[in-house]
C-alpha positions as CSV (number, residue, x, y, z in Angstrom):
1,M,-22.2,-12.7,23.7
2,T,-21.5,-14.2,20.2
3,L,-20.0,-17.6,20.3
4,E,-17.2,-18.0,17.7
5,L,-15.5,-21.1,16.5
6,G,-12.3,-19.1,15.9
7,Q,-10.3,-16.4,17.5
8,P,-7.7,-13.7,16.8
9,S,-4.2,-15.2,16.6
10,D,-0.7,-14.0,16.2
11,R,0.8,-17.5,15.8
12,K,1.3,-17.4,12.0
13,P,1.8,-13.9,10.7
14,P,0.6,-12.4,8.5
15,F,-2.6,-14.3,9.6
16,K,-4.5,-12.6,12.4
17,Y,-7.4,-15.1,12.8
18,S,-7.8,-18.8,13.0
19,A,-10.6,-21.3,13.5
20,L,-10.5,-24.9,14.9
21,T,-12.1,-27.9,13.2
22,R,-11.8,-31.6,13.9
23,V,-11.6,-34.2,11.1
24,G,-14.7,-36.3,11.1
25,F,-14.9,-39.9,9.9
26,S,-17.0,-38.8,7.0
27,D,-14.2,-36.4,5.9
28,T,-11.8,-39.3,5.2
29,D,-11.4,-41.4,2.1
30,A,-10.6,-45.1,1.6
31,Q,-6.9,-44.5,2.6
32,G,-8.0,-43.0,5.9
33,V,-6.9,-39.5,5.1
34,V,-9.0,-36.3,4.6
35,Y,-10.5,-36.4,1.1
36,Y,-9.0,-33.4,-0.7
37,G,-12.3,-31.7,-1.4
38,R,-13.2,-31.6,2.3
39,Y,-10.7,-28.8,2.9
40,L,-13.0,-26.4,1.1
41,P,-15.7,-26.6,3.9
42,Y,-13.0,-26.1,6.5
43,F,-11.9,-22.9,4.7
44,D,-15.6,-21.8,4.4
45,T,-16.1,-22.2,8.1
46,A,-13.0,-20.2,8.9
47,R,-14.1,-17.4,6.5
48,V,-17.6,-17.2,8.1
49,E,-16.0,-17.1,11.6
50,Y,-13.6,-14.4,10.5
51,H,-16.6,-12.3,9.3
52,R,-18.5,-13.1,12.5
53,H,-15.6,-11.8,14.5
54,L,-15.6,-8.6,12.5
55,E,-19.4,-8.3,12.9
56,M,-19.8,-8.5,9.1
57,L,-22.2,-11.5,8.7
58,P,-25.1,-10.5,6.6
59,G,-28.6,-10.7,8.1
60,G,-31.8,-11.1,6.1
61,P,-32.3,-10.8,2.3
62,R,-29.4,-9.3,0.4
63,E,-29.1,-7.5,-3.0
64,Q,-25.5,-8.4,-3.3
65,E,-23.5,-11.6,-2.5
66,F,-19.9,-12.7,-2.7
67,V,-19.5,-15.7,-5.0
68,M,-16.4,-17.9,-5.5
69,R,-14.5,-16.9,-8.7
70,A,-11.2,-18.8,-8.3
71,C,-9.6,-21.2,-5.8
72,T,-6.0,-22.5,-5.9
73,I,-5.1,-25.2,-3.4
74,E,-1.8,-26.9,-2.5
75,Y,-1.6,-30.0,-0.4
76,F,1.5,-30.7,1.8
77,A,0.6,-33.4,4.3
78,P,-2.3,-35.7,5.0
79,A,-4.7,-35.1,7.8
80,R,-6.5,-38.1,9.4
81,F,-9.6,-38.9,11.3
82,D,-9.9,-37.0,14.6
83,D,-7.0,-34.6,13.9
84,L,-7.5,-31.2,15.3
85,L,-6.8,-28.6,12.5
86,E,-6.2,-24.9,13.0
87,V,-7.3,-23.1,9.9
88,F,-5.8,-19.6,9.5
89,I,-7.5,-17.1,7.3
90,R,-6.9,-13.5,6.2
91,V,-7.9,-11.1,3.5
92,A,-4.8,-10.5,1.4
93,R,-6.3,-8.1,-1.2
94,I,-9.4,-6.1,-1.9
95,G,-9.9,-5.1,-5.5
96,T,-12.6,-3.1,-7.1
97,T,-15.2,-5.9,-7.2
98,S,-13.3,-8.8,-5.5
99,V,-11.7,-10.0,-2.3
100,T,-8.9,-12.5,-2.1
101,Y,-8.5,-14.7,1.0
102,Q,-5.5,-16.7,1.9
103,C,-6.0,-19.9,4.0
104,A,-3.6,-22.3,5.7
105,A,-4.6,-25.4,7.6
106,Y,-2.2,-26.9,10.2
107,R,-2.4,-30.0,12.3
108,H,-2.6,-28.4,15.7
109,D,-0.7,-30.9,17.8
110,A,2.5,-30.9,15.7
111,D,2.1,-27.6,14.0
112,V,2.4,-29.3,10.6
113,L,1.2,-27.4,7.5
114,M,-1.3,-29.5,5.7
115,V,-2.9,-27.3,3.0
116,T,-2.9,-23.7,1.7
117,A,-5.4,-22.0,-0.5
118,D,-6.0,-18.7,-2.2
119,Q,-9.6,-17.9,-2.9
120,T,-11.0,-15.0,-4.8
121,L,-14.6,-14.0,-4.3
122,V,-16.5,-11.4,-6.5
123,L,-19.3,-9.3,-5.2
124,V,-22.3,-9.8,-7.5
125,D,-25.6,-7.9,-7.8
126,L,-28.1,-10.7,-7.5
127,D,-30.8,-9.2,-9.7
128,E,-28.4,-8.3,-12.6
129,R,-26.0,-11.1,-12.0
130,K,-23.1,-8.7,-12.6
131,A,-20.0,-7.8,-10.6
132,C,-20.4,-4.7,-8.5
133,R,-18.1,-2.5,-6.4
134,V,-17.0,-3.7,-3.0
135,P,-18.4,-1.0,-0.6
136,D,-16.2,1.3,1.4
137,W,-17.6,0.1,4.8
138,F,-16.5,-3.5,3.9
139,R,-13.1,-2.3,2.8
140,D,-12.6,-0.1,5.9
141,R,-13.7,-2.9,8.4
142,I,-11.2,-5.4,6.9
143,R,-8.4,-2.8,6.7
144,S,-9.0,-1.9,10.4
145,F,-8.4,-5.6,11.3
146,E,-5.7,-6.5,8.8
147,G,-3.8,-3.2,8.9
148,T,-0.8,-2.8,6.6
149,D,-0.8,-6.5,5.6
150,L,-3.9,-5.7,3.3
151,D,-3.3,-5.0,-0.3
152,G,-5.8,-2.7,-2.0
């Protein structure tokens, strides 16, 4: 059995997966709200759990790695210490060498949208440090989960 911090979800279509996280004291700033940069690790955790669910976590040394190319974030409401956040994540698009994820964090108790993000990662050959083609097996696995909501 693989323990996941997330689960498939149909609460916020077109998202099909979400992960829970709780705001720690060290995540807050002097005003007592989540420091804006702390949402990135929340999104990273959700992305890792999404891939864990799809049995796509890499093991051992790799010749290729996804690296962050672009990230756009919008903030809608402040989260505070001990808030339980549900972070929804999906692959919205797979290009030739890139994958675009969409994320949305909600305060769980009141179902309030806190933050959204679009993140584009590029697959890079680690030896040559150049973009390379996203493999078909990756594309197929994501498509089998996301279905018709996937672009590309």
